C-alpha positions as CSV (number, residue, x, y, z in Angstrom):
1,X,106.5,101.5,78.6
2,X,103.1,103.1,79.2
3,X,102.3,104.2,82.8
4,X,99.4,101.8,83.1
5,X,101.7,98.9,82.2
6,X,104.4,100.2,84.5
7,X,101.8,100.5,87.3
8,X,100.8,96.9,86.8
9,X,104.5,95.8,87.1
10,X,104.8,97.8,90.4
11,X,101.6,96.1,91.7
12,X,102.9,92.6,90.9
13,X,106.6,93.1,91.9
14,X,107.0,96.4,93.8
15,X,110.4,95.8,95.3
16,X,111.9,94.7,92.0
17,X,110.3,97.6,90.1
18,X,111.6,100.1,92.7
19,X,115.1,98.7,92.5
20,X,115.1,99.3,88.8
21,X,113.6,102.8,89.2
22,X,116.1,103.9,91.9
23,X,119.0,103.0,89.6
24,X,117.6,104.9,86.6
25,X,118.0,108.5,85.5
26,X,114.2,108.8,85.9
27,X,114.7,108.6,89.7
28,X,117.0,111.6,89.7
29,X,114.6,113.5,87.4
30,X,111.8,113.2,90.0
31,X,113.9,115.1,92.6
32,X,112.5,118.4,93.6
33,X,115.9,120.1,93.3
34,X,118.1,119.0,90.5
35,X,121.7,119.8,91.1
36,X,122.9,118.6,87.7
37,X,121.7,119.5,84.2
38,X,122.4,115.9,83.2
39,X,120.9,113.5,85.7
40,X,123.4,111.1,87.3
41,X,122.6,107.9,89.1
42,X,122.7,108.2,92.9
43,X,125.5,106.5,94.9
44,X,125.2,102.8,95.7
45,X,125.0,103.7,99.4
46,X,122.0,106.0,98.9
47,X,120.3,103.5,96.6
48,X,120.7,100.8,99.3
49,X,119.0,103.1,101.8
50,X,116.2,103.9,99.5
51,X,115.7,100.2,98.7
52,X,115.6,99.4,102.4
53,X,113.0,102.1,103.0
54,X,110.8,101.0,100.1
55,X,111.1,97.4,101.2
56,X,109.5,98.2,104.5
57,X,106.7,100.0,102.8
58,X,106.2,97.2,100.3
59,X,105.9,94.7,103.2
60,X,103.4,96.9,104.8
61,X,101.3,97.1,101.6
62,X,101.4,93.3,101.4
63,X,100.3,92.9,105.0
64,X,97.3,95.3,104.4
65,X,96.5,94.0,100.9
66,X,97.3,97.2,99.2
67,X,99.0,98.0,95.9
68,X,100.7,101.0,94.4
69,X,97.6,101.5,92.2
70,X,95.2,101.4,95.1
71,X,97.1,103.0,98.1
72,X,95.6,106.3,99.2
73,X,96.8,109.4,101.1
74,X,95.0,108.2,104.3
75,X,96.7,104.8,103.9
76,X,100.1,106.6,103.7
77,X,99.3,108.6,106.8
78,X,98.5,105.3,108.6
79,X,101.8,103.9,107.4
80,X,104.0,106.7,108.8
81,X,102.0,106.7,112.0
82,X,102.9,103.0,112.6
83,X,105.5,101.8,115.0
84,X,109.1,102.0,113.7
85,X,110.8,98.7,114.9
86,X,107.9,98.3,117.3
87,X,108.1,101.9,118.7
88,X,105.2,104.3,119.3
89,X,105.9,106.8,116.5
90,X,107.9,106.9,113.4
91,X,110.7,109.4,113.7
92,X,109.2,112.6,112.2
93,X,112.1,113.3,109.8
94,X,112.1,109.7,108.6
95,X,108.3,109.9,108.1
96,X,108.7,113.0,105.9
97,X,111.5,111.3,103.9
98,X,109.2,108.3,103.4
99,X,106.5,110.5,102.0
100,X,108.9,112.4,99.8
101,X,110.3,109.1,98.5
102,X,106.8,107.7,97.7
103,X,105.9,111.0,96.1
104,X,108.7,110.5,93.6
105,X,107.5,106.9,92.9
106,X,103.9,108.1,92.3
107,X,105.2,111.0,90.1
108,X,107.1,108.5,88.0
109,X,103.9,106.3,87.8
110,X,101.9,109.3,86.8
111,X,99.3,108.8,89.5
112,X,97.1,111.9,89.7
113,X,96.4,113.0,92.3
114,X,99.6,111.9,93.9
115,X,98.7,110.2,97.2
116,X,102.0,110.9,98.8
117,X,101.8,114.6,97.9
118,X,98.3,114.8,99.4
119,X,99.5,113.1,102.5
120,X,102.2,115.7,102.9
121,X,99.8,118.6,102.3
122,X,97.4,117.3,104.9
123,X,100.1,116.4,107.5
124,X,101.1,118.7,110.3
125,X,104.2,120.2,108.6
126,X,105.4,121.7,111.9
127,X,105.3,118.2,113.5
128,X,107.1,116.7,110.5
129,X,109.9,119.3,110.8
130,X,110.7,118.2,114.3
131,X,112.0,115.0,115.8
132,X,111.1,113.7,119.2
133,X,113.7,114.5,121.8
134,X,116.6,112.2,121.8
135,X,116.5,110.0,124.9
136,X,119.5,108.5,126.8
137,X,119.8,106.8,130.1
138,X,121.3,108.5,133.0
139,X,123.9,106.7,135.1
140,X,121.4,105.2,137.5
141,X,119.1,104.0,134.8
142,X,122.0,102.4,132.9
143,X,122.9,100.4,136.0
144,X,119.3,99.3,136.3
145,X,119.3,98.2,132.7
146,X,122.5,96.2,133.2
147,X,121.2,94.6,136.3
148,X,118.1,93.4,134.4
149,X,120.1,91.7,131.6
150,X,119.1,88.1,130.7
151,X,120.6,85.7,133.3
152,X,120.8,82.7,131.0
153,X,119.1,80.2,133.3
154,X,115.9,79.8,131.4
155,X,115.7,76.7,129.3
156,X,113.1,75.1,127.0
157,X,111.9,71.5,127.3
158,X,115.1,70.2,125.7
159,X,117.3,72.4,127.8
160,X,118.6,74.3,124.8
161,X,117.5,77.9,125.4
162,X,120.0,78.9,128.0
163,X,122.8,79.7,125.6
164,X,120.6,82.2,123.7
165,X,119.9,84.1,126.9
166,X,123.6,84.4,127.5
167,X,124.2,85.5,123.9
168,X,121.5,88.2,124.4
169,X,123.2,89.3,127.6
170,X,126.6,89.7,126.0
171,X,125.2,91.4,122.9
172,X,123.2,93.9,125.0
173,X,126.3,94.7,127.1
174,X,128.3,95.4,124.0
175,X,125.6,97.6,122.5
176,X,125.3,99.6,125.7
177,X,129.0,99.9,126.5
178,X,130.4,100.3,123.0
179,X,127.5,102.2,121.3
180,X,126.9,99.7,118.5
181,X,123.9,100.0,116.3
182,X,121.6,96.9,116.2
183,X,122.8,96.1,112.7
184,X,126.5,96.4,113.8
185,X,125.9,94.1,116.7
186,X,124.1,91.6,114.5
187,X,126.9,91.7,111.9
188,X,129.8,91.8,114.4
189,X,132.4,89.3,113.3
190,X,134.9,87.2,115.3
191,X,137.9,88.8,113.6
192,X,136.6,92.3,114.4
193,X,137.3,91.7,118.1
194,X,140.6,92.9,119.4
195,X,142.9,90.2,120.8
196,X,145.1,92.4,123.0
197,X,143.6,94.3,125.9
198,X,145.1,97.6,127.0
199,X,146.3,98.4,130.5
200,X,142.8,99.0,131.7
201,X,141.5,95.7,130.3
202,X,139.7,97.3,127.4
203,X,139.7,96.0,123.8
204,X,139.0,97.6,120.4
205,X,136.2,96.5,118.2
206,X,136.8,97.2,114.5
207,X,133.4,97.7,112.9
208,X,133.4,97.1,109.1
209,X,130.4,97.6,106.8
210,X,130.3,94.0,105.7
211,X,127.3,92.1,107.0
212,X,125.9,95.3,108.5
213,X,123.8,98.3,107.6
214,X,124.8,99.7,104.2
215,X,125.4,103.1,105.7
216,X,128.0,101.9,108.2
217,X,131.4,103.4,108.1
218,X,134.4,101.4,109.1
219,X,135.5,102.5,112.6
220,X,137.0,101.4,115.9
221,X,135.4,101.7,119.3
222,X,136.7,100.8,122.7
223,X,134.9,98.3,124.8
224,X,135.7,98.7,128.5
225,X,136.8,95.9,130.9
226,X,133.3,95.1,132.2
227,X,132.1,94.6,128.7
228,X,135.1,92.5,127.8
229,X,134.4,90.1,130.6
230,X,130.9,89.5,129.4
231,X,132.0,89.2,125.8
232,X,134.8,86.8,126.5
233,X,132.5,84.6,128.6
234,X,130.1,84.4,125.7
235,X,132.9,83.7,123.1
236,X,134.1,80.8,125.2
237,X,130.6,79.3,125.3
238,X,130.2,80.0,121.6
239,X,133.3,78.0,120.9
240,X,132.2,75.1,123.1
241,X,128.9,75.0,121.2
242,X,130.9,74.7,118.0
243,X,128.8,77.2,116.1
244,X,130.0,77.6,112.5
245,X,130.5,80.9,110.7
246,X,132.0,84.2,111.8
247,X,129.1,86.0,113.5
248,X,129.8,86.8,117.1
249,X,126.0,86.7,118.0
250,X,124.4,84.1,115.7
251,X,120.7,83.3,115.7
252,X,121.0,79.6,116.0
253,X,123.4,76.6,116.2
254,X,123.8,76.8,112.4
255,X,125.4,80.3,112.6
256,X,122.7,82.2,110.8
257,X,122.2,86.0,111.5
258,X,119.7,87.4,113.9
259,X,116.8,89.4,112.7
260,X,116.6,93.1,113.9
261,X,113.1,92.5,115.2
262,X,114.3,89.7,117.5
263,X,117.1,92.0,118.9
264,X,114.6,94.8,119.5
265,X,112.2,92.5,121.4
266,X,115.0,91.2,123.6
267,X,116.3,94.7,124.4
268,X,112.8,96.0,125.1
269,X,112.3,93.1,127.5
270,X,115.3,94.2,129.4
271,X,114.0,97.7,129.6
272,X,110.7,96.3,131.0
273,X,112.4,94.1,133.6
274,X,114.4,97.2,134.7
275,X,111.3,99.3,135.0
276,X,112.6,101.9,132.6
277,X,110.0,103.7,130.6
278,X,111.4,105.6,127.6
279,X,109.9,106.5,124.3
280,X,112.3,104.3,122.4
281,X,113.1,101.2,124.4
282,X,115.6,99.8,121.9
283,X,119.1,99.8,120.6
284,X,118.9,103.5,119.7
285,X,118.6,104.5,123.3
286,X,121.6,102.4,124.3
287,X,123.6,104.0,121.6
288,X,122.4,107.5,122.6
289,X,123.5,106.6,126.2
290,X,127.0,105.6,125.2
291,X,127.4,108.8,123.1
292,X,126.0,111.2,125.6
293,X,128.2,109.8,128.4
294,X,131.3,109.9,126.3
295,X,130.7,113.6,125.6
296,X,129.9,114.3,129.2
297,X,133.3,112.8,130.1
298,X,135.1,115.1,127.8
299,X,135.6,113.0,124.8
300,X,136.0,115.4,121.8
301,X,133.3,115.5,119.2
302,X,135.7,114.5,116.5
303,X,136.8,111.4,118.4
304,X,133.2,110.4,119.1
305,X,132.4,110.9,115.4
306,X,135.1,108.4,114.6
307,X,134.1,106.0,117.4
308,X,130.5,105.9,116.3
309,X,131.3,105.7,112.6
310,X,129.4,108.9,111.8
311,X,130.0,110.9,108.6
312,X,129.7,114.4,110.1
313,X,130.9,115.8,113.4
314,X,127.6,117.7,113.8
315,X,125.9,114.3,114.1
316,X,128.0,113.6,117.2
317,X,127.3,117.0,118.7
318,X,123.6,116.3,118.6
319,X,124.1,113.8,121.4
320,X,124.8,116.8,123.7
321,X,121.1,117.5,123.7
322,X,119.9,114.0,124.6
323,X,117.3,114.0,127.4
324,X,118.6,111.8,130.2
325,X,116.0,109.4,131.6
326,X,115.7,109.5,135.3
327,X,117.4,112.9,135.7
328,X,115.5,116.0,136.8
329,X,114.4,117.8,133.7
330,X,116.1,121.1,134.5
331,X,119.4,119.4,135.4
332,X,119.5,116.8,132.6
333,X,121.6,118.9,130.3
334,X,124.3,119.5,132.9
335,X,124.5,116.1,134.5
336,X,127.7,114.3,133.9
337,X,127.5,110.5,133.9
338,X,130.4,108.1,134.4
339,X,132.3,106.6,131.5
340,X,130.1,104.0,129.8
341,X,133.1,101.8,129.2
342,X,133.5,101.5,133.0
343,X,129.9,100.8,133.9
344,X,129.9,97.4,135.4
345,X,127.2,94.8,134.7
346,X,126.3,92.6,137.7
347,X,128.3,89.4,138.2
348,X,127.4,86.6,135.9
349,X,125.3,83.8,137.4
């Protein structure tokens, strides 16, 4: 297929064209460092991540009426400067990975000059090489967040909205006190919730990759007694509503899954009610908080790696350097917070 014909296909159906490209030997051949003389297809897990990334870029192009044949380096710089899940700045390493991925696409399409390569050359490479400091809540800020959880009293004209607020309340408690990713909370299944509490009233959540982010690893994490009380209250109400399906936190009475953007908006609203100003007022900060508090309380890095479903222990160790919101800057690194599993949300209304 001639490049001009190929480019026309990418303009018309970008996500389909990329899905075929990422599964082909040509995708491996566009890598800057070839590790194998004979190109081999990438793993299904990596392909899924690349498809997810390109899908967000394709949606952005559609929104801005751009195509692969017309997008320019300034356009790409605008894209990586946009909010990531509504946040002020795209994580710098992710921004660089986006540009490198798009560089490979344009190399395959034989666009010369390559707009992604130009965007990389004109970017602040020192900035791209660094990530913004990881932010976590200190003990006082976490309690303020929990005190600002949705109360579940608000109702629409038909009196049907209250259950959604109580769902959001329970979900945010589980995210904060068990360190779940947004995708893991959205995809949490009823049979992944432990039935037997330990002597301290905690239960185990078994997180499996199904219905969740493609990079999730199966793992088990402990939800403390305070979180169990909130979760059990929601499960009782969910059963009374007779919601079908297996999702713990469904989007509607039909049992359909929530959208990530919806969860982000609800979490951000809780941060705002609590008066907590952090760079990333979303699920990532809640997960950072859980992880940093676990390390501060002496949980070994290998155990935290398992509890968070991480692939590498060094990923867990990175949480030691999280900047605690609300703590004096010079003392943040040494401050020990109480066990996140024991942080108590306020009494339910």
